C-alpha positions as CSV (number, residue, x, y, z in Angstrom):
1,M,-245.1,47.4,5.1
2,L,-245.2,49.1,1.4
3,E,-247.0,48.3,-1.1
4,V,-247.6,51.1,-4.4
5,K,-250.0,49.3,-7.1
6,D,-250.8,51.8,-10.3
7,L,-249.7,54.8,-9.0
8,V,-250.3,57.1,-12.1
9,V,-249.5,61.0,-12.0
10,N,-249.7,63.5,-14.6
11,Y,-248.5,67.0,-14.8
12,G,-251.0,69.5,-16.9
13,A,-250.7,66.7,-20.0
14,I,-247.8,65.3,-19.3
15,R,-247.9,61.4,-17.9
16,A,-245.4,61.5,-15.3
17,L,-246.0,58.3,-13.7
18,K,-247.8,55.6,-16.2
19,G,-249.4,53.5,-13.7
20,I,-246.1,51.6,-10.9
21,S,-246.6,49.3,-8.8
22,F,-243.8,47.9,-6.4
23,N,-242.9,47.1,-2.7
24,V,-241.4,47.2,0.1
25,K,-240.6,45.3,3.0
26,Q,-240.0,45.6,6.6
27,G,-236.0,46.2,7.4
28,E,-234.9,46.5,3.6
29,I,-233.5,49.4,2.0
30,I,-235.1,49.5,-1.3
31,S,-234.0,51.8,-3.9
32,L,-235.1,53.6,-7.1
33,I,-233.0,54.8,-9.7
34,G,-233.0,55.8,-13.2
35,S,-232.0,59.0,-15.4
36,N,-233.8,62.9,-14.2
37,G,-237.2,63.1,-15.1
38,A,-237.3,59.6,-14.8
39,G,-240.5,59.8,-12.3
40,K,-238.1,59.0,-9.3
41,T,-239.0,62.5,-7.2
42,T,-242.8,62.0,-7.9
43,T,-243.0,58.6,-7.2
44,L,-241.8,59.5,-3.2
45,H,-243.9,63.1,-3.7
46,S,-247.2,61.0,-4.2
47,I,-246.5,58.5,-1.3
48,S,-246.7,61.5,1.0
49,N,-249.6,62.6,-0.9
50,L,-247.1,65.7,-1.7
51,I,-248.4,65.8,-4.9
52,K,-251.9,64.7,-6.2
53,K,-252.5,60.8,-8.2
54,Q,-254.9,60.3,-10.5
55,S,-255.2,56.6,-10.0
56,G,-253.9,53.6,-8.0
57,S,-253.0,53.5,-4.2
58,V,-250.4,53.4,-1.3
59,I,-250.9,51.1,1.4
60,F,-248.9,50.7,4.2
61,N,-248.9,48.9,7.2
62,G,-252.1,47.8,6.3
63,V,-253.3,50.9,6.0
64,D,-254.9,52.4,2.4
65,I,-253.0,56.2,2.9
66,S,-253.8,57.6,-0.9
67,S,-255.6,59.9,0.1
68,L,-254.8,61.5,3.7
69,P,-253.1,64.4,4.3
70,A,-249.4,65.0,4.3
71,E,-249.1,65.6,8.1
72,Q,-251.6,62.4,8.9
73,I,-249.7,60.3,6.9
74,V,-246.5,61.4,8.6
75,R,-247.8,60.9,12.1
76,H,-248.0,56.8,10.2
77,G,-244.2,56.8,10.4
78,L,-243.7,57.4,7.2
79,I,-241.1,60.5,6.1
80,Q,-239.9,62.0,4.1
81,I,-235.8,63.8,3.8
82,P,-236.6,66.0,0.3
83,E,-234.3,66.8,-2.2
84,G,-231.8,69.7,-1.3
85,R,-232.4,69.3,1.9
86,R,-234.8,72.1,2.2
87,I,-234.0,72.4,6.2
88,F,-235.1,75.5,8.2
89,A,-232.4,77.9,7.4
90,N,-232.7,80.6,9.5
91,L,-233.2,78.0,12.5
92,T,-230.2,77.0,14.7
93,V,-229.1,73.4,14.6
94,K,-230.8,72.2,17.5
95,E,-234.3,73.7,16.3
96,N,-234.4,71.9,13.2
97,L,-233.7,68.7,14.5
98,E,-236.8,69.8,17.9
99,M,-239.1,70.3,14.7
100,G,-238.4,67.2,14.1
101,S,-240.3,65.9,16.7
102,Y,-243.4,68.2,17.1
103,T,-245.5,65.0,16.0
104,R,-244.4,62.5,18.8
105,K,-246.4,62.1,22.3
106,D,-243.5,60.3,23.9
107,K,-241.8,63.5,25.0
108,E,-239.7,61.9,27.4
109,N,-237.6,60.2,24.9
110,I,-237.0,63.5,23.0
111,K,-233.5,63.9,24.4
112,K,-232.6,60.1,23.9
113,D,-232.9,60.6,20.4
114,L,-231.5,63.8,20.0
115,E,-228.2,62.5,21.7
116,H,-228.6,59.6,19.3
117,V,-228.9,61.8,16.1
118,Y,-225.8,63.2,17.9
119,E,-223.7,60.2,17.6
120,L,-224.9,58.7,14.2
121,F,-223.8,63.4,13.3
122,P,-220.8,63.9,15.8
123,R,-220.8,67.4,13.3
124,L,-223.9,68.6,14.3
125,K,-223.3,68.3,18.1
126,E,-220.4,71.1,17.7
127,R,-222.9,73.2,15.8
128,I,-225.4,72.8,17.9
129,K,-226.7,76.8,18.0
130,Q,-225.0,77.8,14.8
131,I,-227.5,79.4,12.9
132,S,-228.5,75.8,10.2
133,G,-228.5,78.2,6.7
134,T,-224.4,79.3,7.1
135,L,-223.6,74.9,7.1
136,S,-221.9,73.6,4.6
137,G,-224.0,71.5,2.0
138,G,-222.6,68.1,3.7
139,E,-223.3,69.5,7.3
140,Q,-227.0,70.6,5.8
141,Q,-227.8,67.0,4.7
142,M,-226.8,65.4,7.9
143,L,-229.6,67.7,9.5
144,A,-232.1,67.3,7.3
145,M,-231.5,62.9,7.5
146,G,-230.9,64.2,11.7
147,R,-234.3,66.1,11.2
148,G,-236.3,63.1,9.8
149,L,-234.6,60.2,12.2
150,M,-236.3,62.6,15.5
151,A,-239.7,61.8,13.6
152,K,-239.6,58.0,14.7
153,P,-239.8,56.9,10.9
154,K,-241.3,53.5,10.5
155,L,-240.0,54.2,7.2
156,L,-237.8,56.6,5.5
157,L,-238.2,57.6,2.9
158,L,-234.9,59.3,1.1
159,D,-234.0,61.6,-2.3
160,E,-231.0,62.3,-3.5
161,P,-228.7,61.6,-0.5
162,S,-225.7,62.6,-2.2
163,M,-226.9,65.1,-4.6
164,G,-223.9,68.3,-4.6
165,L,-221.8,66.5,-2.0
166,A,-218.1,65.4,-2.3
167,P,-217.0,61.9,-2.6
168,I,-215.5,61.1,0.9
169,L,-219.3,62.8,2.2
170,V,-220.9,61.0,0.0
171,D,-219.1,57.4,1.4
172,E,-220.0,59.2,5.3
173,I,-224.0,59.0,4.6
174,F,-223.6,56.0,2.7
175,E,-222.5,54.2,5.8
176,I,-225.1,56.1,7.9
177,I,-227.7,55.0,5.9
178,K,-226.8,51.8,6.6
179,K,-226.2,51.9,9.8
180,I,-229.7,53.7,10.2
181,N,-231.4,50.5,8.4
182,E,-229.0,48.0,10.7
183,E,-230.9,50.0,13.5
184,G,-234.5,49.3,12.3
185,T,-235.6,51.7,10.1
186,T,-237.2,50.5,6.3
187,I,-236.1,52.8,3.7
188,L,-236.9,54.0,0.4
189,L,-233.7,56.1,-1.5
190,V,-234.3,57.5,-4.3
191,E,-230.4,58.4,-5.6
192,Q,-228.5,59.6,-9.1
193,N,-225.6,57.3,-7.7
194,A,-226.6,54.0,-9.1
195,F,-223.7,52.2,-7.7
196,K,-223.6,53.0,-4.3
197,A,-227.8,52.6,-4.0
198,M,-227.0,49.5,-5.4
199,N,-224.8,48.7,-3.1
200,I,-226.2,48.8,-0.2
201,A,-230.2,48.0,-1.5
202,N,-231.9,44.2,-0.7
203,R,-233.8,44.9,-4.1
204,V,-233.4,47.4,-6.7
205,Y,-236.4,48.6,-8.9
206,I,-235.6,50.5,-12.5
207,L,-237.6,53.3,-13.3
208,E,-237.8,54.8,-17.4
209,T,-240.2,57.4,-18.6
210,G,-242.6,56.8,-15.1
211,N,-242.5,52.7,-15.8
212,V,-241.0,50.4,-13.7
213,S,-238.4,48.6,-16.3
214,A,-236.9,46.5,-14.4
215,S,-236.1,44.8,-10.8
216,G,-234.7,42.5,-8.9
217,N,-231.9,42.3,-5.8
218,S,-228.8,43.9,-5.7
219,E,-226.9,41.3,-7.0
220,D,-228.6,40.7,-10.3
221,M,-229.3,44.3,-11.1
222,I,-225.4,45.2,-10.4
223,N,-224.4,42.1,-12.7
224,D,-226.9,42.5,-15.4
225,P,-225.3,43.8,-18.4
226,A,-228.1,46.3,-19.7
227,V,-228.1,47.7,-16.1
228,K,-224.5,47.9,-15.9
229,K,-224.3,49.8,-20.1
230,A,-227.1,52.6,-18.3
231,Y,-226.5,52.8,-15.0
232,L,-223.1,51.8,-14.1
233,G,-220.4,53.3,-16.6
234,G,-219.6,50.0,-18.4
């Protein structure tokens, strides 16, 4: 579904990604883990073409999207939910969700999908008319995810969905991520909480200073002594 080949990204004189390659198959949850500064968010931004690549390619469903503008990539069904939520703080919950569907041509299905988002996130339905900037952090994360789902993604790029959330909300968010995947959406997950990320993933890639240092299925990675020591506190 997604194939990233030899991706190189520079920030000035700093090489943030040093030729990384990985793939995502349809129906999978793939987790990218690594310490701060490893290149995880840079990877997602370069896939979405929010930052310039120096070299390498991104193939999505057989189409080379490496040089497409970000808005065209969205129309191909590749949707990113950014770190820090980045909701439209001055709009209501419902208006934010409706913004997620702006590229869609199947207008007749939008109302049904809106109801499905409310089923996934009941708290959003309780706050339909509330100004989004007044929501709690957890509710804003739910809103950001719901807005992404309104675009009918084929592949969802999730960047640090648990950041800043209380443990009980982290559990809830990860359960919803699993449900979204079970309903047919492929997911590429960047997440600081390595234990949670590995536990819901099919496969895991570890980034270290702009390189893929290890990869494998989630069970093998969880049981790998070096991974345990570096990322799982044991």
